[in-house]
MOPAC internal coordinates of N, CA, C and O (Angstrom, degrees):
PM7 1SCF
backbone

  N    0.0000 0     0.00 0     0.00 0    0    0    0
  C    1.3572 1     0.00 0     0.00 0    1    0    0
  C    1.4684 1   108.05 1     0.00 0    2    1    0
  O    1.2310 1   119.79 1   -34.85 1    3    2    1
  N    1.4233 1   118.01 1   145.15 1    3    2    1
  C    1.3195 1   123.80 1   171.64 1    5    3    2
  C    1.5198 1   111.42 1   -97.02 1    6    5    3
  O    1.2310 1   117.50 1   -54.43 1    7    6    5
  N    1.3299 1   122.36 1   125.57 1    7    6    5
  C    1.4738 1   124.12 1  -179.62 1    9    7    6
  C    1.4805 1   107.93 1  -126.98 1   10    9    7
  O    1.2310 1   121.08 1   -31.58 1   11   10    9
  N    1.3445 1   115.53 1   148.42 1   11   10    9
  C    1.4337 1   117.43 1   178.14 1   13   11   10
  C    1.6022 1   103.00 1  -147.32 1   14   13   11
  O    1.2310 1   122.13 1   -10.56 1   15   14   13
  N    1.2729 1   113.54 1   169.44 1   15   14   13
  C    1.5847 1   113.19 1  -176.10 1   17   15   14
  C    1.5024 1   105.08 1  -130.36 1   18   17   15
  O    1.2310 1   121.18 1   -33.63 1   19   18   17
  N    1.3337 1   115.36 1   146.37 1   19   18   17
  C    1.4042 1   124.26 1   169.17 1   21   19   18
  C    1.4317 1   107.21 1  -121.77 1   22   21   19
  O    1.2310 1   117.88 1   -50.01 1   23   22   21
  N    1.2738 1   121.65 1   129.99 1   23   22   21
  C    1.5027 1   128.17 1  -162.38 1   25   23   22
  C    1.5116 1   109.90 1    36.72 1   26   25   23
  O    1.2310 1   118.11 1    68.88 1   27   26   25
  N    1.4211 1   121.20 1  -111.12 1   27   26   25
  C    1.3630 1   119.06 1  -176.33 1   29   27   26
  C    1.5709 1   105.13 1  -108.53 1   30   29   27
  O    1.2310 1   115.68 1  -167.89 1   31   30   29
  N    1.2814 1   125.80 1    12.11 1   31   30   29
  C    1.3421 1   121.56 1  -178.33 1   33   31   30
  C    1.6514 1   115.07 1   -97.11 1   34   33   31
  O    1.2310 1   119.52 1   -38.09 1   35   34   33
  N    1.1602 1   118.52 1   141.91 1   35   34   33
  C    1.5938 1   116.67 1  -176.53 1   37   35   34
  C    1.5846 1   101.22 1  -111.76 1   38   37   35
  O    1.2310 1   124.47 1   -48.04 1   39   38   37
  N    1.3919 1   109.03 1   131.96 1   39   38   37
  C    1.4463 1   118.27 1   177.60 1   41   39   38
  C    1.4245 1   112.94 1  -125.20 1   42   41   39
  O    1.2310 1   116.22 1   -34.50 1   43   42   41
  N    1.3693 1   124.78 1   145.50 1   43   42   41
  C    1.3473 1   127.15 1   168.91 1   45   43   42
  C    1.5523 1   108.93 1  -101.95 1   46   45   43
  O    1.2310 1   118.56 1   -17.51 1   47   46   45
  N    1.3130 1   120.35 1   162.49 1   47   46   45
  C    1.4547 1   119.20 1   166.66 1   49   47   46
  C    1.4120 1   115.38 1   -59.64 1   50   49   47
  O    1.2310 1   120.94 1   139.32 1   51   50   49
  N    1.3420 1   115.80 1   -40.68 1   51   50   49
  C    1.5361 1   118.36 1  -179.65 1   53   51   50
  C    1.5435 1   114.01 1   -63.14 1   54   53   51
  O    1.2310 1   122.38 1   147.58 1   55   54   53
  N    1.4124 1   113.05 1   -32.42 1   55   54   53
  C    1.4444 1   112.67 1  -178.59 1   57   55   54
  C    1.5782 1   111.85 1   -81.09 1   58   57   55
  O    1.2310 1   121.97 1   157.44 1   59   58   57
  N    1.3483 1   113.83 1   -22.56 1   59   58   57
  C    1.3919 1   118.83 1   177.32 1   61   59   58
  C    1.6775 1   108.70 1   -73.93 1   62   61   59
  O    1.2310 1   122.06 1   141.05 1   63   62   61
  N    1.2588 1   113.66 1   -38.95 1   63   62   61
  C    1.3771 1   117.11 1  -176.06 1   65   63   62
  C    1.5562 1   106.36 1   -69.74 1   66   65   63
  O    1.2310 1   118.59 1   134.68 1   67   66   65
  N    1.2911 1   120.29 1   -45.32 1   67   66   65
  C    1.4196 1   119.84 1   178.76 1   69   67   66
  C    1.6007 1   115.19 1   -62.07 1   70   69   67
  O    1.2310 1   123.71 1   144.03 1   71   70   69
  N    1.4458 1   110.49 1   -35.97 1   71   70   69
  C    1.4087 1   113.72 1   177.98 1   73   71   70
  C    1.6609 1   112.43 1   -65.34 1   74   73   71
  O    1.2310 1   124.15 1   141.67 1   75   74   73
  N    1.3884 1   109.63 1   -38.33 1   75   74   73
  C    1.4351 1   116.09 1   179.50 1   77   75   74
  C    1.6081 1   110.07 1   -69.03 1   78   77   75
  O    1.2310 1   120.67 1   142.80 1   79   78   77
  N    1.2435 1   116.32 1   -37.20 1   79   78   77
  C    1.4515 1   117.77 1   176.68 1   81   79   78
  C    1.6816 1   112.29 1   -61.49 1   82   81   79
  O    1.2310 1   121.42 1   128.19 1   83   82   81
  N    1.3082 1   114.88 1   -51.81 1   83   82   81
  C    1.3449 1   123.33 1   176.23 1   85   83   82
  C    1.4629 1   113.17 1   -56.38 1   86   85   83
  O    1.2310 1   118.19 1   133.93 1   87   86   85
  N    1.2458 1   121.05 1   -46.07 1   87   86   85
  C    1.3654 1   125.76 1   178.87 1   89   87   86
  C    1.6264 1   114.51 1   -63.55 1   90   89   87
  O    1.2310 1   123.94 1   134.33 1   91   90   89
  N    1.3170 1   110.04 1   -45.67 1   91   90   89
  C    1.5337 1   114.91 1   172.85 1   93   91   90
  C    1.4490 1   108.44 1   -65.55 1   94   93   91
  O    1.2310 1   115.08 1   146.18 1   95   94   93
  N    1.4181 1   126.93 1   -33.82 1   95   94   93
  C    1.3626 1   123.51 1  -177.64 1   97   95   94
  C    1.5428 1   110.14 1   -64.62 1   98   97   95
  O    1.2310 1   118.80 1   149.87 1   99   98   97
  N    1.3150 1   119.89 1   -30.13 1   99   98   97
  C    1.3373 1   128.28 1  -176.04 1  101   99   98
  C    1.6104 1   110.48 1   -80.43 1  102  101   99
  O    1.2310 1   123.86 1   126.16 1  103  102  101
  N    1.2948 1   110.21 1   -53.84 1  103  102  101
  C    1.4256 1   119.50 1  -168.15 1  105  103  102
  C    1.5856 1   107.64 1   -68.46 1  106  105  103
  O    1.2310 1   118.25 1   132.59 1  107  106  105
  N    1.4218 1   120.93 1   -47.41 1  107  106  105
  C    1.2739 1   124.17 1   179.08 1  109  107  106
  C    1.5957 1   117.57 1   -47.24 1  110  109  107
  O    1.2310 1   119.18 1   115.71 1  111  110  109
  N    1.3281 1   119.17 1   -64.29 1  111  110  109
  C    1.3613 1   122.73 1   170.20 1  113  111  110
  C    1.4912 1   118.08 1   -49.24 1  114  113  111
  O    1.2310 1   121.00 1   135.31 1  115  114  113
  N    1.3652 1   115.69 1   -44.69 1  115  114  113
  C    1.4485 1   119.92 1   176.48 1  117  115  114
  C    1.4755 1   116.48 1   -59.60 1  118  117  115
  O    1.2310 1   121.26 1   139.37 1  119  118  117
  N    1.3636 1   115.20 1   -40.63 1  119  118  117
  C    1.4894 1   119.24 1   178.66 1  121  119  118
  C    1.5589 1   105.86 1   -69.37 1  122  121  119
  O    1.2310 1   118.59 1   138.62 1  123  122  121
  N    1.1419 1   120.29 1   -41.38 1  123  122  121
  C    1.5026 1   122.11 1  -178.68 1  125  123  122
  C    1.3535 1   112.14 1   -63.64 1  126  125  123
  O    1.2310 1   116.10 1   142.80 1  127  126  125
  N    1.3855 1   125.01 1   -37.20 1  127  126  125
  C    1.5112 1   127.79 1   167.49 1  129  127  126
  C    1.4897 1   115.40 1   -56.96 1  130  129  127
  O    1.2310 1   124.20 1   132.82 1  131  130  129
  N    1.4147 1   109.54 1   -47.18 1  131  130  129
  C    1.4577 1   115.48 1  -173.82 1  133  131  130
  C    1.5750 1   108.17 1   -66.05 1  134  133  131
  O    1.2310 1   118.39 1   133.64 1  135  134  133
  N    1.3668 1   120.67 1   -46.36 1  135  134  133
  C    1.2679 1   122.02 1   178.17 1  137  135  134
  C    1.5553 1   115.98 1   -62.89 1  138  137  135
  O    1.2310 1   121.71 1   148.27 1  139  138  137
  N    1.3471 1   114.34 1   -31.73 1  139  138  137
  C    1.4102 1   115.83 1  -176.12 1  141  139  138
  C    1.6222 1   112.05 1   -79.25 1  142  141  139
  O    1.2310 1   122.98 1   154.95 1  143  142  141
  N    1.3119 1   111.90 1   -25.05 1  143  142  141
  C    1.4235 1   116.72 1   178.47 1  145  143  142
  C    1.5944 1   115.59 1   -83.31 1  146  145  143
  O    1.2310 1   124.69 1   155.41 1  147  146  145
  N    1.3221 1   108.61 1   -24.59 1  147  146  145
  C    1.6469 1   111.96 1  -175.90 1  149  147  146
  C    1.4048 1   102.76 1   -82.27 1  150  149  147
  O    1.2310 1   123.74 1   -43.70 1  151  150  149
  N    1.3107 1   110.43 1   136.30 1  151  150  149
  C    1.5269 1   125.64 1   176.17 1  153  151  150
  C    1.4661 1   110.79 1  -111.25 1  154  153  151
  O    1.2310 1   120.35 1   -44.28 1  155  154  153
  N    1.2606 1   116.93 1   135.72 1  155  154  153
  C    1.5473 1   116.59 1  -176.50 1  157  155  154
  C    1.4320 1   104.78 1   -68.92 1  158  157  155
  O    1.2310 1   122.23 1   -33.15 1  159  158  157
  N    1.3155 1   113.34 1   146.85 1  159  158  157
  C    1.6202 1   121.85 1   176.17 1  161  159  158
  C    1.4932 1   105.95 1   -84.02 1  162  161  159
  O    1.2310 1   123.26 1   -17.01 1  163  162  161
  N    1.2937 1   111.36 1   162.99 1  163  162  161
  C    1.5518 1   119.87 1   178.30 1  165  163  162
  C    1.6328 1   108.37 1   -62.76 1  166  165  163
  O    1.2310 1   121.02 1   151.98 1  167  166  165
  N    1.2992 1   115.66 1   -28.02 1  167  166  165
  C    1.4444 1   115.01 1  -178.99 1  169  167  166
  C    1.5991 1   116.78 1   -76.67 1  170  169  167
  O    1.2310 1   123.56 1   172.42 1  171  170  169
  N    1.5090 1   110.77 1    -7.58 1  171  170  169
  C    1.3962 1   111.32 1  -174.86 1  173  171  170
  C    1.4602 1   111.05 1   -71.81 1  174  173  171
  O    1.2310 1   116.87 1   148.68 1  175  174  173
  N    1.2707 1   123.56 1   -31.32 1  175  174  173
  C    1.5394 1   127.99 1  -172.89 1  177  175  174
  C    1.5683 1   108.29 1  -138.22 1  178  177  175
  O    1.2310 1   122.13 1   -35.54 1  179  178  177
  N    1.3375 1   113.53 1   144.46 1  179  178  177
  C    1.4453 1   115.10 1   166.90 1  181  179  178
  C    1.5965 1   103.14 1  -141.37 1  182  181  179
  O    1.2310 1   120.24 1   -13.00 1  183  182  181
  N    1.2965 1   117.15 1   167.00 1  183  182  181
  C    1.3658 1   125.26 1   178.18 1  185  183  182
  C    1.5516 1   114.89 1   -45.56 1  186  185  183
  O    1.2310 1   118.97 1   121.97 1  187  186  185
  N    1.4173 1   119.58 1   -58.03 1  187  186  185
  C    1.4346 1   122.60 1  -178.45 1  189  187  186
  C    1.4869 1   111.60 1   -60.49 1  190  189  187
  O    1.2310 1   122.96 1   142.78 1  191  190  189
  N    1.3607 1   111.93 1   -37.22 1  191  190  189
  C    1.5470 1   114.81 1  -179.67 1  193  191  190
  C    1.4921 1   113.97 1   -60.51 1  194  193  191
  O    1.2310 1   125.74 1   136.71 1  195  194  193
  N    1.4756 1   106.58 1   -43.29 1  195  194  193
  C    1.5469 1   118.51 1  -175.98 1  197  195  194
  C    1.4876 1   109.63 1   -66.68 1  198  197  195
  O    1.2310 1   121.05 1   139.99 1  199  198  197
  N    1.3244 1   115.59 1   -40.01 1  199  198  197
  C    1.5063 1   121.38 1   179.54 1  201  199  198
  C    1.5977 1   107.51 1   -57.40 1  202  201  199
  O    1.2310 1   121.84 1   133.25 1  203  202  201
  N    1.3189 1   114.08 1   -46.75 1  203  202  201
  C    1.4576 1   123.73 1   179.84 1  205  203  202
  C    1.5165 1   111.36 1   -62.47 1  206  205  203
  O    1.2310 1   121.87 1   125.15 1  207  206  205
  N    1.2795 1   114.03 1   -54.85 1  207  206  205
  C    1.4367 1   121.04 1  -174.48 1  209  207  206
  C    1.4771 1   115.37 1   -66.99 1  210  209  207
  O    1.2310 1   121.01 1   150.02 1  211  210  209
  N    1.2145 1   115.67 1   -29.98 1  211  210  209
  C    1.5527 1   121.01 1  -178.01 1  213  211  210
  C    1.4467 1   113.69 1   -90.14 1  214  213  211
  O    1.2310 1   121.28 1   174.34 1  215  214  213
  N    1.4372 1   115.16 1    -5.66 1  215  214  213
  C    1.5188 1   118.89 1   175.56 1  217  215  214
  C    1.5084 1   115.33 1    82.38 1  218  217  215
  O    1.2310 1   119.21 1  -168.11 1  219  218  217
  N    1.2352 1   119.10 1    11.89 1  219  218  217
  C    1.5321 1   125.94 1  -176.13 1  221  219  218
  C    1.5884 1   105.41 1   -54.31 1  222  221  219
  O    1.2310 1   116.59 1   142.72 1  223  222  221
  N    1.2504 1   124.08 1   -37.28 1  223  222  221
  C    1.4340 1   126.30 1  -167.43 1  225  223  222
  C    1.3859 1   105.45 1   -84.61 1  226  225  223
  O    1.2310 1   116.36 1   174.82 1  227  226  225
  N    1.3351 1   124.52 1    -5.18 1  227  226  225
  C    1.4966 1   122.45 1   171.68 1  229  227  226
  C    1.4834 1   109.75 1   -69.51 1  230  229  227
  O    1.2310 1   116.31 1   153.76 1  231  230  229
  N    1.2896 1   124.62 1   -26.24 1  231  230  229
  C    1.4526 1   128.87 1   176.94 1  233  231  230
  C    1.5578 1   114.72 1  -113.76 1  234  233  231
  O    1.2310 1   120.05 1   142.41 1  235  234  233
  N    1.3537 1   117.50 1   -37.59 1  235  234  233
  C    1.3507 1   119.69 1  -171.81 1  237  235  234
  C    1.5967 1   111.97 1  -102.02 1  238  237  235
  O    1.2310 1   121.09 1   -28.51 1  239  238  237
  N    1.2134 1   115.53 1   151.49 1  239  238  237
  C    1.4839 1   122.30 1   178.22 1  241  239  238
  C    1.4655 1   108.95 1  -100.27 1  242  241  239
  O    1.2310 1   123.70 1   -38.10 1  243  242  241
  N    1.4481 1   110.51 1   141.90 1  243  242  241
  C    1.5329 1   118.34 1   172.89 1  245  243  242
  C    1.4417 1   112.94 1  -149.04 1  246  245  243
  O    1.2310 1   121.26 1   -46.99 1  247  246  245
  N    1.2664 1   115.19 1   133.01 1  247  246  245
  C    1.4770 1   123.86 1   178.52 1  249  247  246
  C    1.5710 1   114.52 1    64.25 1  250  249  247
  O    1.2310 1   123.11 1  -140.40 1  251  250  249
  N    1.3581 1   111.65 1    39.60 1  251  250  249
  C    1.5364 1   117.57 1   177.59 1  253  251  250
  C    1.5888 1   112.76 1    96.30 1  254  253  251
  O    1.2310 1   122.98 1   165.72 1  255  254  253
  N    1.4411 1   111.89 1   -14.28 1  255  254  253
  C    1.4829 1   110.82 1   176.06 1  257  255  254
  C    1.5773 1   111.44 1   -71.42 1  258  257  255
  O    1.2310 1   122.31 1   -35.91 1  259  258  257
  N    1.3500 1   113.18 1   144.09 1  259  258  257
  C    1.3807 1   117.71 1   178.15 1  261  259  258
  C    1.5666 1   120.50 1   -62.88 1  262  261  259
  O    1.2310 1   121.10 1   -42.00 1  263  262  261
  N    1.3172 1   115.50 1   138.00 1  263  262  261
  C    1.5331 1   120.27 1   178.80 1  265  263  262
  C    1.5482 1   103.10 1   -87.20 1  266  265  263
  O    1.2310 1   123.43 1   -46.14 1  267  266  265
  N    1.2889 1   111.03 1   133.86 1  267  266  265
  C    1.5499 1   120.10 1   175.00 1  269  267  266
  C    1.4480 1   111.85 1  -108.15 1  270  269  267
  O    1.2310 1   120.42 1  -112.79 1  271  270  269
  N    1.2296 1   116.81 1    67.21 1  271  270  269
  C    1.5774 1   121.22 1   179.65 1  273  271  270
  C    1.4978 1   109.62 1   102.38 1  274  273  271
  O    1.2310 1   114.31 1   147.26 1  275  274  273
  N    1.2004 1   128.38 1   -32.74 1  275  274  273
  C    1.5393 1   125.69 1   176.47 1  277  275  274
  C    1.5541 1   108.94 1   -94.90 1  278  277  275
  O    1.2310 1   127.07 1    -8.95 1  279  278  277
  N    1.3034 1   104.00 1   171.05 1  279  278  277
  C    1.6092 1   105.65 1  -178.13 1  281  279  278
  C    1.6406 1   112.55 1   -87.67 1  282  281  279
  O    1.2310 1   119.05 1   -14.60 1  283  282  281
  N    1.2382 1   119.41 1   165.40 1  283  282  281
  C    1.3559 1   124.11 1   176.92 1  285  283  282
  C    1.4361 1   113.31 1   -62.41 1  286  285  283
  O    1.2310 1   117.42 1   -42.43 1  287  286  285
  N    1.4007 1   122.52 1   137.57 1  287  286  285
  C    1.3813 1   123.77 1   176.63 1  289  287  286
  C    1.5060 1   109.08 1   -90.70 1  290  289  287
  O    1.2310 1   111.33 1  -176.96 1  291  290  289
  N    1.1727 1   133.93 1     3.04 1  291  290  289
  C    1.3012 1   139.18 1   175.30 1  293  291  290
  C    1.6247 1   107.52 1   -70.31 1  294  293  291
  O    1.2310 1   121.65 1   -63.80 1  295  294  293
  N    1.2649 1   114.45 1   116.20 1  295  294  293
  C    1.4864 1   123.39 1   179.53 1  297  295  294
  C    1.5138 1   109.01 1    77.72 1  298  297  295
  O    1.2310 1   117.18 1  -159.12 1  299  298  297
  N    1.3879 1   122.96 1    20.88 1  299  298  297
  C    1.4038 1   125.37 1   175.41 1  301  299  298
  C    1.5533 1   112.76 1   -62.60 1  302  301  299
  O    1.2310 1   121.77 1   148.16 1  303  302  301
  N    1.3799 1   114.22 1   -31.84 1  303  302  301
  C    1.5425 1   114.63 1  -178.09 1  305  303  302
  C    1.4902 1   111.24 1   -77.67 1  306  305  303
  O    1.2310 1   117.62 1   169.43 1  307  306  305
  N    1.3523 1   122.14 1   -10.57 1  307  306  305
  C    1.3666 1   119.40 1   169.35 1  309  307  306
  C    1.5668 1   117.71 1   -92.35 1  310  309  307
  O    1.2310 1   122.25 1   169.03 1  311  310  309
  N    1.3698 1   113.31 1   -10.97 1  311  310  309
  C    1.4097 1   120.00 1  -178.95 1  313  311  310
  C    1.5318 1   112.24 1   -99.29 1  314  313  311
  O    1.2310 1   120.94 1   150.38 1  315  314  313
  N    1.3825 1   115.81 1   -29.62 1  315  314  313
  C    1.4965 1   119.24 1   175.12 1  317  315  314
  C    1.3838 1   116.22 1  -123.83 1  318  317  315
  O    1.2310 1   119.74 1   -36.41 1  319  318  317
  N    1.3224 1   118.11 1   143.59 1  319  318  317
  C    1.5480 1   117.75 1  -177.62 1  321  319  318
  C    1.6401 1   108.54 1   -78.92 1  322  321  319
  O    1.2310 1   120.95 1   -14.30 1  323  322  321
  N    1.2990 1   115.78 1   165.70 1  323  322  321
  C    1.5209 1   117.00 1   178.71 1  325  323  322
  C    1.6814 1   113.14 1   -48.83 1  326  325  323
  O    1.2310 1   121.13 1   131.94 1  327  326  325
  N    1.3647 1   115.44 1   -48.06 1  327  326  325
  C    1.5130 1   113.54 1   179.13 1  329  327  326
  C    1.4542 1   113.52 1   -63.87 1  330  329  327
  O    1.2310 1   120.67 1   148.47 1  331  330  329
  N    1.3373 1   116.32 1   -31.53 1  331  330  329
  C    1.4897 1   119.13 1   177.23 1  333  331  330
  C    1.5557 1   113.06 1   -64.42 1  334  333  331
  O    1.2310 1   123.66 1   133.34 1  335  334  333
  N    1.3248 1   110.58 1   -46.66 1  335  334  333
  C    1.3673 1   119.49 1  -174.90 1  337  335  334
  C    1.6288 1   107.20 1   -66.32 1  338  337  335
  O    1.2310 1   117.12 1   142.78 1  339  338  337
  N    1.2723 1   123.09 1   -37.22 1  339  338  337
  C    1.4545 1   131.46 1   177.68 1  341  339  338
  C    1.5922 1   104.20 1   -64.24 1  342  341  339
  O    1.2310 1   118.24 1   126.44 1  343  342  341
  N    1.2878 1   120.97 1   -53.56 1  343  342  341
  C    1.4052 1   122.08 1   175.67 1  345  343  342
  C    1.4287 1   120.22 1   -65.07 1  346  345  343
  O    1.2310 1   119.87 1   154.70 1  347  346  345
  N    1.3223 1   117.85 1   -25.30 1  347  346  345
  C    1.5368 1   124.50 1   167.78 1  349  347  346
  C    1.5065 1   111.81 1   -65.69 1  350  349  347
  O    1.2310 1   121.90 1   145.22 1  351  350  349
  N    1.2202 1   113.96 1   -34.78 1  351  350  349
  C    1.5444 1   121.19 1  -176.51 1  353  351  350
  C    1.5376 1   110.37 1   -85.90 1  354  353  351
  O    1.2310 1   119.03 1   141.62 1  355  354  353
  N    1.3089 1   119.45 1   -38.38 1  355  354  353
  C    1.5236 1   119.98 1   177.15 1  357  355  354
  C    1.4956 1   118.42 1   -86.41 1  358  357  355
  O    1.2310 1   122.51 1   146.48 1  359  358  357
  N    1.3510 1   112.80 1   -33.52 1  359  358  357
  C    1.4531 1   118.35 1  -176.42 1  361  359  358
  C    1.4838 1   107.85 1  -137.81 1  362  361  359
  O    1.2310 1   118.25 1  -117.67 1  363  362  361
  N    1.3530 1   120.95 1    62.33 1  363  362  361
  C    1.4846 1   121.19 1  -175.94 1  365  363  362
  C    1.5949 1   115.22 1   -51.94 1  366  365  363
  O    1.2310 1   119.65 1   150.54 1  367  366  365
  N    1.3030 1   118.28 1   -29.46 1  367  366  365
  C    1.5082 1   116.14 1  -173.05 1  369  367  366
  C    1.5301 1   109.54 1   -85.61 1  370  369  367
  O    1.2310 1   118.74 1   176.79 1  371  370  369
  N    1.3309 1   120.00 1    -3.21 1  371  370  369
  C    1.5474 1   120.25 1   173.20 1  373  371  370
  C    1.5411 1   109.89 1   -73.09 1  374  373  371
  O    1.2310 1   123.88 1   144.27 1  375  374  373
  N    1.3582 1   110.16 1   -35.73 1  375  374  373
  C    1.4836 1   114.54 1  -173.74 1  377  375  374
  C    1.5835 1   112.22 1   -87.44 1  378  377  375
  O    1.2310 1   123.35 1   144.39 1  379  378  377
  N    1.2920 1   111.18 1   -35.61 1  379  378  377
  C    1.5293 1   123.56 1  -174.84 1  381  379  378
  C    1.6210 1   109.63 1  -133.07 1  382  381  379
  O    1.2310 1   118.24 1   -97.82 1  383  382  381
  N    1.2967 1   120.96 1    82.18 1  383  382  381
  C    1.4960 1   117.95 1  -177.31 1  385  383  382
  C    1.5372 1   107.23 1   -58.85 1  386  385  383
  O    1.2310 1   121.02 1   -40.04 1  387  386  385
  N    1.3434 1   115.66 1   139.96 1  387  386  385
  C    1.3521 1   122.20 1   178.27 1  389  387  386
  C    1.4706 1   119.60 1    91.21 1  390  389  387
  O    1.2310 1   122.15 1   170.76 1  391  390  389
  N    1.4028 1   113.49 1    -9.24 1  391  390  389
  C    1.4801 1   118.75 1   176.55 1  393  391  390
  C    1.5543 1   114.55 1   -57.01 1  394  393  391
  O    1.2310 1   118.62 1   -30.97 1  395  394  393
  N    1.2609 1   120.24 1   149.03 1  395  394  393
  C    1.4108 1   118.71 1  -179.91 1  397  395  394
  C    1.5799 1   112.33 1   -97.18 1  398  397  395
  O    1.2310 1   122.40 1  -176.84 1  399  398  397
  N    1.1932 1   113.01 1     3.16 1  399  398  397
  C    1.6004 1   120.12 1  -179.18 1  401  399  398
  C    1.6117 1   106.52 1   -66.61 1  402  401  399
  O    1.2310 1   123.20 1   -47.84 1  403  402  401
  N    1.3499 1   111.47 1   132.16 1  403  402  401
  C    1.5423 1   115.65 1   177.39 1  405  403  402
  C    1.4283 1   109.14 1   -72.96 1  406  405  403
  O    1.2310 1   120.09 1   -14.93 1  407  406  405
  N    1.3270 1   117.43 1   165.07 1  407  406  405
  C    1.4543 1   127.54 1   173.75 1  409  407  406
  C    1.5193 1   107.44 1   -77.73 1  410  409  407
  O    1.2310 1   116.70 1   -36.04 1  411  410  409
  N    1.2822 1   123.87 1   143.96 1  411  410  409
  C    1.3937 1   125.18 1   171.31 1  413  411  410
  C    1.5000 1   107.73 1  -119.98 1  414  413  411
  O    1.2310 1   117.81 1  -145.39 1  415  414  413
  N    1.4032 1   121.78 1    34.61 1  415  414  413
  C    1.3453 1   126.70 1  -179.95 1  417  415  414
  C    1.5607 1   109.81 1   -67.65 1  418  417  415
  O    1.2310 1   120.75 1   158.71 1  419  418  417
  N    1.2578 1   116.18 1   -21.29 1  419  418  417
  C    1.4397 1   121.76 1  -178.93 1  421  419  418
  C    1.5707 1   115.57 1   -75.36 1  422  421  419
  O    1.2310 1   119.60 1   160.71 1  423  422  421
  N    1.2025 1   118.37 1   -19.29 1  423  422  421
  C    1.4088 1   126.84 1  -178.39 1  425  423  422
  C    1.5437 1   111.96 1   -58.44 1  426  425  423
  O    1.2310 1   118.06 1   -47.93 1  427  426  425
  N    1.2375 1   121.30 1   132.07 1  427  426  425
  C    1.5004 1   122.57 1  -179.96 1  429  427  426
  C    1.5089 1   107.99 1   -49.37 1  430  429  427
  O    1.2310 1   121.94 1   -34.93 1  431  430  429
  N    1.3721 1   113.89 1   145.07 1  431  430  429
  C    1.5097 1   120.33 1  -175.91 1  433  431  430
  C    1.6148 1   112.87 1   -56.45 1  434  433  431
  O    1.2310 1   122.17 1   140.38 1  435  434  433
  N    1.4342 1   113.44 1   -39.62 1  435  434  433
  C    1.4215 1   112.92 1  -176.98 1  437  435  434
  C    1.6567 1   106.54 1   -72.68 1  438  437  435
  O    1.2310 1   120.88 1   143.74 1  439  438  437
  N    1.1689 1   115.93 1   -36.26 1  439  438  437
  C    1.5454 1   114.74 1   176.65 1  441  439  438
  C    1.4562 1   112.95 1   -67.37 1  442  441  439
  O    1.2310 1   118.71 1   149.17 1  443  442  441
  N    1.2547 1   120.06 1   -30.83 1  443  442  441
  C    1.5299 1   125.99 1   177.40 1  445  443  442
  C    1.4809 1   109.06 1   -70.78 1  446  445  443
  O    1.2310 1   120.14 1   136.05 1  447  446  445
  N    1.3279 1   117.34 1   -43.95 1  447  446  445
  C    1.4560 1   114.80 1   172.85 1  449  447  446
  C    1.4095 1   117.58 1   -66.32 1  450  449  447
  O    1.2310 1   120.06 1   145.69 1  451  450  449
  N    1.3200 1   117.49 1   -34.31 1  451  450  449
  C    1.6422 1   120.63 1   170.51 1  453  451  450
  C    1.4556 1   107.14 1   -57.29 1  454  453  451
  O    1.2310 1   122.42 1   126.93 1  455  454  453
  N    1.3313 1   112.96 1   -53.07 1  455  454  453
  C    1.5877 1   114.51 1  -174.10 1  457  455  454
  C    1.5413 1   113.19 1   -56.03 1  458  457  455
  O    1.2310 1   123.54 1   132.29 1  459  458  457
  N    1.3643 1   110.82 1   -47.71 1  459  458  457
  C    1.4292 1   116.25 1  -176.70 1  461  459  458
  C    1.5387 1   106.18 1   -62.81 1  462  461  459
  O    1.2310 1   119.18 1   131.23 1  463  462  461
  N    1.2733 1   119.17 1   -48.77 1  463  462  461
  C    1.4492 1   122.49 1   174.15 1  465  463  462
  C    1.5199 1   119.11 1   -46.63 1  466  465  463
  O    1.2310 1   125.68 1   131.93 1  467  466  465
  N    1.3267 1   106.70 1   -48.07 1  467  466  465
  C    1.5731 1   117.21 1   174.53 1  469  467  466
  C    1.4147 1   108.87 1   -52.09 1  470  469  467
  O    1.2310 1   121.79 1   121.31 1  471  470  469
  N    1.4012 1   114.18 1   -58.69 1  471  470  469
  C    1.4230 1   119.16 1  -175.75 1  473  471  470
  C    1.4533 1   116.97 1   -59.49 1  474  473  471
  O    1.2310 1   122.85 1   143.48 1  475  474  473
  N    1.2288 1   112.14 1   -36.52 1  475  474  473
  C    1.5774 1   117.60 1   175.63 1  477  475  474
  C    1.4588 1   111.80 1   -64.35 1  478  477  475
  O    1.2310 1   116.99 1   146.41 1  479  478  477
  N    1.2920 1   123.32 1   -33.59 1  479  478  477
  C    1.4549 1   125.48 1   174.19 1  481  479  478
  C    1.4987 1   112.19 1   -75.71 1  482  481  479
  O    1.2310 1   115.04 1   170.61 1  483  482  481
  N    1.1904 1   127.00 1    -9.39 1  483  482  481
  C    1.3479 1   129.86 1   174.22 1  485  483  482
  C    1.5272 1   112.60 1   -76.49 1  486  485  483
  O    1.2310 1   118.49 1  -106.23 1  487  486  485
  N    1.3434 1   120.48 1    73.77 1  487  486  485
  C    1.4185 1   118.10 1  -171.02 1  489  487  486
  C    1.5863 1   104.16 1  -115.64 1  490  489  487
  O    1.2310 1   120.10 1   180.00 1  491  490  489

């Protein structure tokens, strides 16, 4: 058995492994509970922040910025209904087969609703 000492404590590899397993056994579930119980605040995300974070402006134009392949988002709220906006974000190829836009179905529900609401207000 391999043994080593740190300061005046003596540890074996086996005792360190068991300590590591018991520590992870406690921290893992505790972290999962904390993350599950925490809810994002309304300040965590906004429409303009999501547009930037998700990279929408890499292809779409907004407020005079040039569109690089996608269409302009200015006035999108008057062109598409709320359900159509949501479907365009989560399943873009259903509305326009062959489009290169990625699906944003993985976005948290609260963020998706905020993004759809923001786009809907762009009239």
